[in-house]
C-alpha positions in Angstrom: -54.8 -29.5 39.9 -53.0 -29.7 36.6 -49.3 -29.4 36.0 -46.2 -30.7 37.8 -47.9 -33.5 39.6 -46.1 -36.7 40.2 -45.5 -39.3 42.9 -43.7 -36.6 45.0 -46.0 -33.7 44.6 -49.5 -35.4 44.7 -49.5 -35.7 48.5 -48.9 -31.9 49.2 -51.6 -31.1 46.6 -54.1 -33.5 48.1 -53.3 -32.2 51.6 -54.0 -28.8 50.3 -57.5 -29.9 49.2 -57.1 -31.0 45.6 -59.4 -33.9 44.8 -58.8 -33.9 41.0 -55.3 -34.5 39.6 -54.2 -34.2 36.1 -50.9 -36.0 35.7 -50.2 -36.3 32.0 -46.4 -36.0 31.7 -45.8 -38.1 34.8 -47.9 -40.9 33.6 -46.3 -41.0 30.2 -42.8 -41.0 31.7 -43.6 -43.4 34.5 -41.9 -46.8 34.4 -45.2 -48.3 35.6 -48.1 -45.9 34.9 -50.7 -48.3 36.5 -48.8 -48.3 39.8 -48.5 -44.5 39.7 -52.2 -44.1 39.1 -53.0 -46.4 42.0 -50.6 -44.6 44.3 -52.1 -41.2 43.4 -55.6 -42.4 43.8 -54.7 -43.8 47.2 -53.1 -40.6 48.3 -56.1 -38.6 47.3 -58.5 -40.9 49.0 -56.5 -40.9 52.3 -56.5 -37.0 52.2 -60.2 -36.7 51.5 -61.7 -35.0 54.5 -65.3 -34.5 53.1 
C-alpha cells in the first residue's frame, strides 16, 4: 500500500491484508522516524495471518 500511511492508518491497512507499506511522507515528517518504522513493522507483523 502506498500513500497516506502513518501511525494511525497502518493498522487498518494491515488488518485489510497489506503486508508491504510505503510511508515516505510520514517518515520524513516524523519526529522519530526509527520509532515510527519499528511501530509500523510491529503492526504489520501482528496482523500477518499467513
